[in-house]
LODRENLUM-27865 format. One record per atom (N, C-alpha, C): residue in one letter; atom name; x, y, z. Coordinates in nm, 3 decimals. Atoms other than C-alpha are relative to their C-alpha. Example, Ala and Ser with C-alpha at 12.3 -4.5 7.8 and 13.67 -1.06 7.14 Angstrom:
2
- A,N,0.089,-0.119,0.000
- A,CA,1.230,-0.450,0.780
- A,C,0.090,0.120,0.000
- S,N,-0.082,-0.119,-0.006
- S,CA,1.367,-0.106,0.714
- S,C,-0.077,0.109,0.073
END
This chain:
224
- M,N,0.060,-0.093,0.096
- M,CA,-0.200,-3.230,1.213
- M,C,0.008,-0.059,-0.140
- T,N,0.004,0.062,0.132
- T,CA,-0.308,-3.355,0.873
- T,C,0.054,0.094,-0.105
- T,N,-0.051,-0.080,0.111
- T,CA,-0.178,-3.238,0.538
- T,C,-0.101,0.104,-0.043
- E,N,0.104,-0.092,0.041
- E,CA,-0.516,-3.078,0.458
- E,C,-0.005,0.120,0.094
- T,N,0.004,-0.110,-0.095
- T,CA,-0.505,-2.873,0.779
- T,C,0.116,0.094,-0.024
- K,N,-0.116,-0.082,0.028
- K,CA,-0.156,-2.752,0.699
- K,C,-0.021,0.088,-0.123
- Q,N,0.024,-0.076,0.122
- Q,CA,-0.265,-2.646,0.353
- Q,C,-0.102,0.110,0.023
- A,N,0.106,-0.098,-0.025
- A,CA,-0.567,-2.460,0.495
- A,C,0.052,0.121,0.077
- E,N,-0.055,-0.109,-0.079
- E,CA,-0.353,-2.252,0.730
- E,C,0.084,0.093,-0.088
- P,N,-0.080,-0.093,0.081
- P,CA,-0.217,-1.934,0.566
- P,C,0.142,0.006,0.052
- S,N,-0.140,-0.006,-0.037
- S,CA,0.159,-1.922,0.565
- S,C,0.042,0.146,0.018
- W,N,-0.052,-0.134,-0.019
- W,CA,0.370,-1.622,0.664
- W,C,0.026,0.068,-0.134
- D,N,-0.026,-0.056,0.132
- D,CA,0.466,-1.576,0.298
- D,C,-0.127,0.055,-0.063
- E,N,0.127,-0.047,0.053
- E,CA,0.095,-1.532,0.216
- E,C,-0.050,0.121,0.077
- L,N,0.049,-0.109,-0.083
- L,CA,0.019,-1.301,0.509
- L,C,0.087,0.125,-0.010
- K,N,-0.094,-0.112,-0.002
- K,CA,0.329,-1.083,0.483
- K,C,-0.036,0.111,-0.098
- P,N,0.035,-0.109,0.094
- P,CA,0.230,-0.895,0.162
- P,C,-0.126,0.075,0.042
- Q,N,0.124,-0.065,-0.042
- Q,CA,-0.119,-0.828,0.301
- Q,C,0.023,0.094,0.117
- L,N,-0.030,-0.084,-0.115
- L,CA,0.018,-0.693,0.630
- L,C,0.079,0.123,-0.041
- I,N,-0.078,-0.114,0.050
- I,CA,0.269,-0.474,0.447
- I,C,-0.092,0.098,-0.072
- K,N,0.093,-0.085,0.075
- K,CA,-0.006,-0.344,0.218
- K,C,-0.088,0.080,0.095
- M,N,0.086,-0.069,-0.097
- M,CA,-0.231,-0.260,0.516
- M,C,0.078,0.109,0.074
- A,N,-0.082,-0.097,-0.071
- A,CA,0.054,-0.085,0.700
- A,C,0.030,0.121,-0.088
- L,N,-0.033,-0.109,0.091
- L,CA,0.145,0.121,0.394
- L,C,-0.121,0.088,-0.029
- E,N,0.121,-0.078,0.025
- E,CA,-0.216,0.229,0.341
- E,C,-0.041,0.078,0.125
- L,N,0.042,-0.065,-0.124
- L,CA,-0.281,0.310,0.708
- L,C,0.104,0.101,0.049
- G,N,-0.107,-0.085,-0.049
- G,CA,0.058,0.473,0.774
- G,C,-0.019,0.149,-0.027
- P,N,0.018,-0.143,0.027
- P,CA,-0.001,0.805,0.593
- P,C,-0.117,0.063,0.075
- L,N,0.114,-0.053,-0.075
- L,CA,-0.340,0.845,0.764
- L,C,0.036,0.025,0.145
- V,N,-0.043,-0.017,-0.139
- V,CA,-0.186,0.794,1.108
- V,C,0.092,0.121,0.011
- V,N,-0.089,-0.116,0.001
- V,CA,0.086,1.047,1.022
- V,C,-0.082,0.129,-0.010
- F,N,0.089,-0.114,0.018
- F,CA,-0.186,1.291,0.908
- F,C,-0.066,0.037,0.132
- F,N,0.068,-0.022,-0.128
- F,CA,-0.370,1.249,1.239
- F,C,0.096,0.058,0.104
- I,N,-0.097,-0.043,-0.101
- I,CA,-0.058,1.291,1.456
- I,C,0.047,0.143,-0.025
- V,N,-0.049,-0.134,0.033
- V,CA,0.073,1.598,1.272
- V,C,-0.110,0.104,0.020
- N,N,0.109,-0.094,-0.022
- N,CA,-0.270,1.762,1.280
- N,C,-0.021,0.025,0.149
- A,N,0.019,-0.014,-0.144
- A,CA,-0.299,1.695,1.654
- A,C,0.111,0.082,0.064
- K,N,-0.115,-0.070,-0.056
- K,CA,0.050,1.830,1.724
- K,C,0.039,0.123,-0.083
- G,N,-0.038,-0.105,0.094
- G,CA,0.050,2.085,1.442
- G,C,0.012,0.138,0.063
- E,N,-0.004,-0.132,-0.064
- E,CA,-0.026,2.387,1.658
- E,C,0.129,0.020,0.078
- D,N,-0.125,-0.008,-0.075
- D,CA,0.269,2.311,1.886
- D,C,0.121,0.009,-0.094
- M,N,-0.111,-0.002,0.096
- M,CA,0.495,2.244,1.586
- M,C,0.015,0.137,-0.064
- L,N,-0.006,-0.132,0.062
- L,CA,0.405,2.575,1.423
- L,C,0.048,0.105,0.100
- A,N,-0.047,-0.093,-0.102
- A,CA,0.466,2.754,1.753
- A,C,0.149,-0.018,0.026
- T,N,-0.142,0.028,-0.022
- T,CA,0.804,2.583,1.791
- T,C,0.086,0.052,-0.114
- W,N,-0.073,-0.047,0.118
- W,CA,0.911,2.666,1.436
- W,C,-0.086,0.105,-0.072
- P,N,0.087,-0.106,0.058
- P,CA,0.740,3.000,1.352
- P,C,0.021,0.020,-0.149
- V,N,-0.025,-0.020,0.143
- V,CA,0.906,3.005,1.010
- V,C,-0.098,-0.079,-0.085
- L,N,0.095,0.083,0.076
- L,CA,0.660,2.733,0.904
- L,C,-0.131,0.072,-0.026
- T,N,0.127,-0.071,0.018
- T,CA,0.369,2.974,0.945
- T,C,-0.002,0.085,-0.127
- Q,N,-0.003,-0.072,0.128
- Q,CA,0.488,3.149,0.629
- Q,C,-0.067,-0.081,-0.111
- W,N,0.059,0.088,0.103
- W,CA,0.364,2.848,0.430
- W,C,-0.126,-0.071,0.049
- F,N,0.114,0.076,-0.054
- F,CA,0.110,2.685,0.665
- F,C,-0.071,0.085,0.104
- T,N,0.074,-0.089,-0.090
- T,CA,-0.155,2.905,0.825
- T,C,-0.080,-0.076,0.104
- Q,N,0.077,0.080,-0.095
- Q,CA,-0.333,2.617,1.002
- Q,C,0.069,-0.136,0.018
- P,N,-0.059,0.133,-0.022
- P,CA,-0.225,2.287,1.160
- P,C,-0.042,-0.102,-0.105
- V,N,0.048,0.099,0.096
- V,CA,-0.443,2.089,0.917
- V,C,0.067,0.019,-0.136
- I,N,-0.069,-0.024,0.127
- I,CA,-0.269,2.255,0.621
- I,C,0.143,-0.053,0.007
- F,N,-0.133,0.058,-0.022
- F,CA,0.071,2.164,0.764
- F,C,-0.008,-0.152,-0.005
- A,N,0.019,0.146,0.000
- A,CA,-0.059,1.810,0.823
- A,C,-0.024,-0.051,-0.142
- T,N,0.026,0.039,0.139
- T,CA,-0.176,1.800,0.461
- T,C,0.130,-0.013,-0.078
- A,N,-0.129,0.006,0.069
- A,CA,0.175,1.876,0.335
- A,C,0.077,-0.126,0.040
- V,N,-0.068,0.121,-0.049
- V,CA,0.320,1.599,0.553
- V,C,-0.070,-0.125,-0.053
- F,N,0.080,0.111,0.052
- F,CA,0.039,1.368,0.442
- F,C,0.036,-0.030,-0.145
- M,N,-0.038,0.017,0.140
- M,CA,0.133,1.424,0.078
- M,C,0.135,-0.069,-0.012
- V,N,-0.133,0.063,0.002
- V,CA,0.496,1.336,0.146
- V,C,-0.010,-0.146,0.045
- A,N,0.016,0.137,-0.051
- A,CA,0.391,1.029,0.348
- A,C,-0.064,-0.090,-0.105
- M,N,0.067,0.078,0.103
- M,CA,0.167,0.915,0.062
- M,C,0.099,-0.040,-0.111
- V,N,-0.100,0.031,0.103
- V,CA,0.451,0.938,-0.192
- V,C,0.098,-0.106,0.052
- I,N,-0.090,0.100,-0.060
- I,CA,0.682,0.745,0.045
- I,C,-0.068,-0.136,0.006
- S,N,0.076,0.125,-0.008
- S,CA,0.409,0.483,0.094
- S,C,-0.005,-0.071,-0.135
- L,N,0.006,0.059,0.135
- L,CA,0.371,0.428,-0.282
- L,C,0.138,-0.051,-0.042
- A,N,-0.136,0.042,0.035
- A,CA,0.749,0.410,-0.325
- A,C,0.037,-0.128,0.074
- L,N,-0.029,0.121,-0.078
- L,CA,0.781,0.154,-0.044
- L,C,-0.080,-0.119,-0.051
- S,N,0.082,0.108,0.056
- S,CA,0.496,-0.047,-0.196
- S,C,0.069,-0.061,-0.122
- W,N,-0.071,0.050,0.118
- W,CA,0.694,-0.073,-0.518
- W,C,0.128,-0.074,0.039
- L,N,-0.127,0.061,-0.041
- L,CA,1.021,-0.153,-0.342
- L,C,-0.019,-0.133,0.072
- L,N,0.019,0.119,-0.081
- L,CA,0.878,-0.413,-0.103
- L,C,-0.085,-0.106,-0.069
- L,N,0.093,0.094,0.064
- L,CA,0.599,-0.568,-0.311
- L,C,0.018,-0.010,-0.150
- R,N,-0.025,-0.005,0.145
- R,CA,0.725,-0.486,-0.660
- R,C,-0.126,0.029,-0.081
- R,N,0.120,-0.041,0.072
- R,CA,0.383,-0.350,-0.751
- R,C,-0.072,0.107,0.081
- V,N,0.084,-0.099,-0.066
- V,CA,0.148,-0.063,-0.674
- V,C,-0.143,-0.025,-0.046
- A,N,0.139,0.030,0.034
- A,CA,-0.222,-0.148,-0.660
- A,C,-0.069,0.123,-0.059
- V,N,0.068,-0.108,0.071
- V,CA,-0.463,0.058,-0.868
- V,C,-0.062,0.101,0.097
- M,N,0.072,-0.090,-0.090
- M,CA,-0.668,0.199,-0.580
- M,C,0.094,0.093,0.079
- P,N,-0.094,-0.092,-0.067
- P,CA,-0.374,0.331,-0.371
- P,C,0.064,0.099,-0.095
- L,N,-0.061,-0.090,0.098
- L,CA,-0.225,0.477,-0.688
- L,C,-0.094,0.115,-0.034
- V,N,0.099,-0.104,0.030
- V,CA,-0.545,0.663,-0.775
- V,C,-0.019,0.091,0.121
- T,N,0.015,-0.080,-0.122
- T,CA,-0.587,0.772,-0.413
- T,C,0.118,0.095,0.018
- G,N,-0.118,-0.084,-0.011
- G,CA,-0.230,0.901,-0.409
- G,C,-0.003,0.117,-0.095
- A,N,0.008,-0.107,0.098
- A,CA,-0.286,1.101,-0.725
- A,C,-0.100,0.107,0.044
- V,N,0.102,-0.095,-0.047
- V,CA,-0.603,1.259,-0.582
- V,C,0.051,0.078,0.121
- V,N,-0.058,-0.068,-0.116
- V,CA,-0.420,1.337,-0.256
- V,C,0.094,0.111,-0.044
- L,N,-0.096,-0.100,0.047
- L,CA,-0.147,1.519,-0.446
- L,C,-0.072,0.119,-0.065
- V,N,0.073,-0.108,0.067
- V,CA,-0.398,1.718,-0.653
- V,C,-0.074,0.087,0.102
- F,N,0.080,-0.077,-0.095
- F,CA,-0.632,1.820,-0.371
- F,C,0.087,0.053,0.115
- G,N,-0.093,-0.052,-0.097
- G,CA,-0.346,1.852,-0.125
- G,C,0.071,0.124,-0.053
- G,N,-0.063,-0.116,0.062
- G,CA,-0.175,2.086,-0.368
- G,C,-0.092,0.121,-0.001
- L,N,0.098,-0.110,-0.003
- L,CA,-0.493,2.295,-0.393
- L,C,-0.014,0.056,0.141
- T,N,0.008,-0.043,-0.140
- T,CA,-0.512,2.304,-0.012
- T,C,0.117,0.090,0.035
- L,N,-0.119,-0.080,-0.029
- L,CA,-0.155,2.436,0.010
- L,C,-0.001,0.133,-0.076
- Y,N,-0.002,-0.121,0.083
- Y,CA,-0.198,2.685,-0.273
- Y,C,-0.097,0.105,0.052
- F,N,0.102,-0.094,-0.046
- F,CA,-0.520,2.840,-0.143
- F,C,-0.004,0.014,0.152
- Q,N,0.000,-0.002,-0.147
- Q,CA,-0.440,2.775,0.226
- Q,C,-0.142,-0.022,0.054
- D,N,0.140,0.028,-0.037
- D,CA,-0.790,2.629,0.257
- D,C,-0.017,-0.152,0.013
- P,N,0.015,0.145,-0.020
- P,CA,-0.856,2.282,0.409
- P,C,-0.122,-0.059,-0.069
- L,N,0.119,0.050,0.069
- L,CA,-1.179,2.257,0.210
- L,C,0.036,-0.108,-0.101
- F,N,-0.035,0.092,0.108
- F,CA,-0.999,2.076,-0.071
- F,C,0.040,-0.138,0.052
- I,N,-0.040,0.129,-0.054
- I,CA,-0.838,1.804,0.140
- I,C,-0.118,-0.069,0.067
- K,N,0.120,0.060,-0.059
- K,CA,-1.171,1.753,0.318
- K,C,-0.088,-0.063,-0.108
- M,N,0.082,0.053,0.109
- M,CA,-1.339,1.695,-0.017
- M,C,0.066,-0.119,-0.069
- K,N,-0.073,0.107,0.068
- K,CA,-1.071,1.448,-0.129
- K,C,-0.065,-0.136,0.018
- P,N,0.065,0.131,-0.014
- P,CA,-1.237,1.137,0.027
- P,C,-0.132,-0.009,-0.077
- T,N,0.126,-0.001,0.075
- T,CA,-1.569,1.238,-0.129
- T,C,0.025,-0.025,-0.147
- I,N,-0.031,0.015,0.142
- I,CA,-1.415,1.269,-0.474
- I,C,0.052,-0.140,-0.029
- T,N,-0.060,0.131,0.023
- T,CA,-1.210,0.949,-0.443
- T,C,-0.104,-0.111,0.008
- N,N,0.100,0.106,-0.018
- N,CA,-1.494,0.732,-0.311
- N,C,-0.110,0.006,-0.106
- T,N,0.099,-0.013,0.107
- T,CA,-1.742,0.872,-0.562
- T,C,0.056,-0.052,-0.132
- L,N,-0.065,0.049,0.122
- L,CA,-1.494,0.797,-0.841
- L,C,0.001,-0.152,-0.003
- F,N,-0.003,0.146,-0.006
- F,CA,-1.444,0.437,-0.727
- F,C,-0.141,-0.058,-0.013
- G,N,0.137,0.051,0.005
- G,CA,-1.817,0.384,-0.671
- G,C,-0.062,0.012,-0.138
- T,N,0.056,-0.022,0.134
- T,CA,-1.912,0.532,-1.008
- T,C,0.059,-0.097,-0.101
- V,N,-0.065,0.092,0.093
- V,CA,-1.656,0.321,-1.194
- V,C,-0.052,-0.141,0.018
- L,N,0.045,0.137,-0.025
- L,CA,-1.763,-0.003,-1.026
- L,C,-0.146,-0.021,-0.040
- L,N,0.142,0.014,0.033
- L,CA,-2.138,0.054,-1.056
- L,C,-0.024,0.024,-0.149
- G,N,0.013,-0.023,0.144
- G,CA,-2.101,0.194,-1.407
- G,C,0.043,-0.120,-0.081
- G,N,-0.044,0.121,0.068
- G,CA,-1.910,-0.115,-1.510
- G,C,-0.107,-0.108,-0.002
- L,N,0.107,0.101,-0.006
- L,CA,-2.199,-0.334,-1.395
- L,C,-0.109,0.029,-0.103
- L,N,0.101,-0.035,0.100
- L,CA,-2.433,-0.142,-1.625
- L,C,0.037,-0.053,-0.138
- F,N,-0.048,0.053,0.129
- F,CA,-2.218,-0.265,-1.914
- F,C,0.040,-0.147,0.011
- G,N,-0.025,0.142,-0.017
- G,CA,-2.199,-0.618,-1.777
- G,C,0.142,-0.035,0.040
- Q,N,-0.138,0.023,-0.039
- Q,CA,-1.845,-0.580,-1.642
- Q,C,0.016,0.011,0.152
- S,N,-0.031,-0.004,-0.143
- S,CA,-1.744,-0.670,-1.286
- S,C,0.146,0.045,0.013
- L,N,-0.135,-0.056,0.008
- L,CA,-1.443,-0.440,-1.276
- L,C,0.086,-0.033,0.122
- L,N,-0.078,0.035,-0.118
- L,CA,-1.342,-0.546,-0.926
- L,C,0.088,-0.122,-0.028
- K,N,-0.078,0.118,0.037
- K,CA,-1.218,-0.866,-1.086
- K,C,0.137,0.039,-0.054
- Y,N,-0.127,-0.043,0.058
- Y,CA,-0.946,-0.672,-1.269
- Y,C,0.095,0.058,0.105
- V,N,-0.081,-0.054,-0.108
- V,CA,-0.827,-0.527,-0.938
- V,C,0.050,-0.111,0.092
- F,N,-0.033,0.106,-0.096
- F,CA,-0.835,-0.837,-0.717
- F,C,0.004,-0.138,-0.063
- G,N,0.003,0.130,0.066
- G,CA,-0.840,-1.112,-0.978
- G,C,0.122,-0.085,0.025
- E,N,-0.120,0.076,-0.028
- E,CA,-0.483,-1.209,-0.895
- E,C,0.002,-0.054,0.142
- V,N,0.004,0.041,-0.141
- V,CA,-0.567,-1.245,-0.525
- V,C,-0.110,-0.101,0.026
- Y,N,0.115,0.087,-0.023
- Y,CA,-0.912,-1.406,-0.532
- Y,C,-0.047,-0.062,-0.132
- K,N,0.058,0.070,0.113
- K,CA,-1.061,-1.661,-0.768
- K,C,-0.147,-0.025,0.030
- L,N,0.143,0.011,-0.025
- L,CA,-1.438,-1.635,-0.792
- L,C,-0.075,-0.030,-0.128
- E,N,0.090,0.019,0.113
- E,CA,-1.723,-1.740,-1.014
- E,C,-0.055,0.137,-0.042
- P,N,0.050,-0.129,0.048
- P,CA,-1.876,-1.460,-1.227
- P,C,-0.105,0.063,0.092
- K,N,0.102,-0.055,-0.089
- K,CA,-2.174,-1.422,-0.992
- K,C,0.061,0.059,0.125
- G,N,-0.068,-0.051,-0.119
- G,CA,-1.940,-1.377,-0.698
- G,C,0.063,0.136,-0.025
- W,N,-0.059,-0.129,0.035
- W,CA,-1.753,-1.097,-0.874
- W,C,-0.107,0.107,-0.016
- H,N,0.110,-0.094,0.018
- H,CA,-2.086,-0.934,-0.964
- H,C,-0.048,0.050,0.136
- I,N,0.049,-0.038,-0.133
- I,CA,-2.202,-0.937,-0.600
- I,C,0.100,0.090,0.071
- L,N,-0.103,-0.081,-0.066
- L,CA,-1.871,-0.803,-0.467
- L,C,0.011,0.139,-0.062
- T,N,-0.011,-0.129,0.069
- T,CA,-1.854,-0.530,-0.730
- T,C,-0.117,0.091,0.038
- L,N,0.117,-0.079,-0.038
- L,CA,-2.209,-0.417,-0.650
- L,C,0.012,0.050,0.143
- R,N,-0.009,-0.039,-0.142
- R,CA,-2.150,-0.416,-0.275
- R,C,0.106,0.105,0.023
- W,N,-0.107,-0.097,-0.020
- W,CA,-1.819,-0.233,-0.293
- W,C,-0.034,0.133,-0.067
- G,N,0.041,-0.124,0.066
- G,CA,-1.961,0.019,-0.540
- G,C,-0.093,0.081,0.089
- L,N,0.093,-0.068,-0.090
- L,CA,-2.247,0.100,-0.301
- L,C,0.071,0.046,0.128
- F,N,-0.073,-0.036,-0.122
- F,CA,-2.007,0.103,-0.005
- F,C,0.083,0.126,-0.023
- F,N,-0.077,-0.121,0.030
- F,CA,-1.782,0.360,-0.173
- F,C,-0.091,0.123,-0.005
- M,N,0.095,-0.110,0.002
- M,CA,-2.088,0.578,-0.235
- M,C,-0.041,0.039,0.141
- F,N,0.033,-0.025,-0.140
- F,CA,-2.181,0.541,0.132
- F,C,0.111,0.080,0.069
- L,N,-0.112,-0.072,-0.061
- L,CA,-1.832,0.654,0.237
- L,C,0.006,0.144,-0.049
- A,N,-0.001,-0.136,0.054
- A,CA,-1.858,0.956,0.006
- A,C,-0.103,0.087,0.071
- V,N,0.106,-0.074,-0.068
- V,CA,-2.188,1.064,0.162
- V,C,0.038,0.023,0.147
- L,N,-0.039,-0.010,-0.140
- L,CA,-2.057,0.993,0.513
- L,C,0.106,0.108,0.020
- N,N,-0.103,-0.103,-0.011
- N,CA,-1.750,1.211,0.454
- N,C,-0.059,0.139,-0.013
- E,N,0.064,-0.130,0.017
- E,CA,-1.966,1.496,0.330
- E,C,-0.073,0.043,0.126
- V,N,0.076,-0.032,-0.122
- V,CA,-2.188,1.479,0.639
- V,C,0.094,0.040,0.113
- V,N,-0.091,-0.025,-0.112
- V,CA,-1.894,1.468,0.881
- V,C,0.073,0.133,-0.015
- W,N,-0.080,-0.122,0.010
- W,CA,-1.679,1.748,0.739
- W,C,-0.085,0.126,-0.005
- R,N,0.087,-0.117,0.007
- R,CA,-1.975,1.977,0.684
- R,C,-0.066,0.033,0.134
- T,N,0.071,-0.020,-0.127
- T,CA,-2.118,1.933,1.036
- T,C,0.090,-0.001,0.122
- Q,N,-0.089,0.014,-0.116
- Q,CA,-1.813,1.873,1.257
- Q,C,0.126,0.086,-0.018
- S,N,-0.124,-0.078,0.004
- S,CA,-1.486,2.046,1.342
- S,C,0.105,-0.072,-0.082
- T,N,-0.109,0.059,0.077
- T,CA,-1.167,1.987,1.146
- T,C,0.068,-0.112,0.077
- D,N,-0.066,0.103,-0.080
- D,CA,-1.006,1.794,1.432
- D,C,-0.086,-0.126,0.008
- F,N,0.089,0.117,-0.004
- F,CA,-1.312,1.567,1.458
- F,C,0.004,-0.072,-0.133
- W,N,-0.002,0.062,0.134
- W,CA,-1.306,1.509,1.081
- W,C,0.128,-0.082,-0.020
- V,N,-0.126,0.072,0.014
- V,CA,-0.938,1.411,1.088
- V,C,-0.002,-0.129,0.081
- A,N,0.007,0.119,-0.085
- A,CA,-0.992,1.172,1.380
- A,C,-0.097,-0.102,-0.057
- F,N,0.099,0.091,0.058
- F,CA,-1.301,1.025,1.214
- F,C,0.056,-0.069,-0.123
- K,N,-0.059,0.054,0.122
- K,CA,-1.112,0.976,0.889
- K,C,0.094,-0.117,0.031
- V,N,-0.099,0.102,-0.035
- V,CA,-0.843,0.770,1.065
- V,C,-0.061,-0.113,0.083
- W,N,0.043,0.099,-0.100
- W,CA,-1.018,0.595,1.354
- W,C,-0.142,-0.050,-0.019
- A,N,0.136,0.050,0.027
- A,CA,-1.368,0.545,1.211
- A,C,-0.012,-0.056,-0.141
- T,N,0.015,0.044,0.138
- T,CA,-1.352,0.523,0.833
- T,C,0.077,-0.128,-0.028
- M,N,-0.080,0.119,0.024
- M,CA,-1.071,0.267,0.829
- M,C,-0.059,-0.124,0.070
- P,N,0.064,0.116,-0.062
- P,CA,-1.231,0.035,1.091
- P,C,-0.131,-0.041,-0.068
- I,N,0.125,0.032,0.071
- I,CA,-1.566,0.061,0.910
- I,C,0.031,-0.078,-0.128
- T,N,-0.039,0.067,0.124
- T,CA,-1.393,-0.043,0.588
- T,C,0.048,-0.142,0.029
- I,N,-0.050,0.133,-0.035
- I,CA,-1.218,-0.336,0.759
- I,C,-0.116,-0.092,0.037
- V,N,0.118,0.081,-0.038
- V,CA,-1.547,-0.457,0.912
- V,C,-0.079,-0.039,-0.124
- F,N,0.074,0.029,0.122
- F,CA,-1.722,-0.429,0.575
- F,C,0.070,-0.106,-0.083
- A,N,-0.076,0.098,0.078
- A,CA,-1.444,-0.620,0.400
- A,C,-0.009,-0.138,0.064
- T,N,0.010,0.128,-0.070
- T,CA,-1.461,-0.893,0.667
- T,C,-0.136,-0.065,-0.025
- L,N,0.135,0.052,0.024
- L,CA,-1.835,-0.928,0.611
- L,C,-0.016,-0.058,-0.141
- Q,N,0.007,0.054,0.136
- Q,CA,-1.763,-1.015,0.246
- Q,C,0.065,-0.137,-0.012
- L,N,-0.067,0.130,0.005
- L,CA,-1.570,-1.331,0.337
- L,C,-0.093,-0.114,-0.040
- P,N,0.090,0.108,0.045
- P,CA,-1.880,-1.555,0.300
- P,C,-0.018,-0.004,-0.151
- V,N,0.013,-0.003,0.146
- V,CA,-1.908,-1.440,-0.062
- V,C,0.122,-0.066,-0.064
- L,N,-0.123,0.060,0.053
- L,CA,-1.545,-1.537,-0.124
- L,C,-0.003,-0.151,0.013
- T,N,0.009,0.144,-0.023
- T,CA,-1.617,-1.879,0.022
- T,C,-0.107,-0.065,-0.088
- K,N,0.114,0.059,0.072
- K,CA,-1.954,-1.939,-0.143
- K,C,0.024,-0.009,-0.150
- Y,N,-0.016,-0.005,0.145
- Y,CA,-1.849,-1.842,-0.494
- Y,C,0.142,-0.031,-0.046
- A,N,-0.131,0.048,0.042
- A,CA,-1.500,-1.987,-0.495
- A,C,-0.019,-0.108,-0.106
- P,N,0.015,0.102,0.105
- P,CA,-1.446,-2.205,-0.803
- P,C,-0.006,-0.139,0.061
- K,N,0.014,0.137,-0.050
- K,CA,-1.561,-2.559,-0.743
- K,C,0.119,-0.084,-0.050
- P,N,-0.112,0.085,0.043
- P,CA,-1.272,-2.807,-0.748
- P,C,-0.045,-0.101,-0.105
- V,N,0.031,0.095,0.107
- V,CA,-1.265,-3.021,-1.057
- V,C,0.020,-0.141,0.052
- K,N,-0.007,0.138,-0.048
- K,CA,-1.341,-3.379,-0.969
- K,C,0.092,-0.080,-0.091
- P,N,-0.092,0.077,0.085
- P,CA,-1.055,-3.600,-1.088
- P,C,-0.069,-0.118,-0.066
- V,N,0.058,0.112,0.074
- V,CA,-1.142,-3.857,-1.349
- V,C,0.060,-0.129,0.053
- E,N,-0.049,0.126,-0.053
- E,CA,-1.119,-4.202,-1.202
- E,C,0.059,-0.085,-0.112
- A,N,-0.065,0.086,0.098
- A,CA,-0.886,-4.434,-1.380
- A,C,-0.087,-0.123,-0.028
- I,N,0.081,0.116,0.040
- I,CA,-1.068,-4.705,-1.574
- I,C,0.091,-0.120,-0.012
- T,N,-0.082,0.120,0.005
- T,CA,-0.925,-5.047,-1.517
- T,C,-0.024,-0.072,-0.132
- P,N,0.017,0.066,0.130
- P,CA,-0.862,-5.204,-1.855
- P,C,-0.048,-0.144,0.017
- I,N,0.052,0.137,-0.005
- I,CA,-1.043,-5.526,-1.924
- I,C,0.106,-0.094,-0.051
- D,N,-0.100,0.100,0.038
- D,CA,-0.814,-5.820,-1.933
- D,C,-0.057,-0.082,-0.116
- P,N,0.053,0.072,0.114
- P,CA,-0.860,-5.970,-2.279
- P,C,0.009,-0.151,0.018
- L,N,-0.014,0.145,-0.019
- L,CA,-0.752,-6.309,-2.151
- L,C,-0.093,-0.049,0.110
- P,N,0.090,0.054,-0.103
- P,CA,-1.001,-6.522,-1.957
- P,C,0.078,-0.045,0.123
END
């Protein structure tokens, strides 16, 4: 194996933060799905919980909020940083989750993905109108791209977030709560992963070109 091949292969130190980040983002959603699926049995087992949670999805929302706070705390403890998007998502979860608990109405938590994705999409697309590829400020430490590459990625992700917002509206307004929860976990996340994978050619195509080293000039021997 050549030195170049070794350098091309990602090391565990490079993969570990990404795997931790993915687990921390997916974890609260999985917890939300499980508690919603088992929520009816849990409320029947502990009837005292029905004083605060009238539906399984509302109970799952409360657990989801706690799981989100734990996820953000673990992100800080393990990675020593909290990315902007999970932080904003966590804040929206707490606000709309709180409204869900207060009014005992799952409408608010169902609207949360719509609000979050519309916010992200509007910020990214709005930034382009002012000549700013804002995605660079989020992932600039991870990826190095030429300006055109950042422009393309920002446009695509902005449109993708808008697509997710519309998709969430269609699903929660036309399907049952259990279907919406399952779709949120087992469809939205895979769709996002597939979309992100499809952007890899952009990362490759618009990666900064390596600077060609200046060849050393052999000095002319002044003596014949």
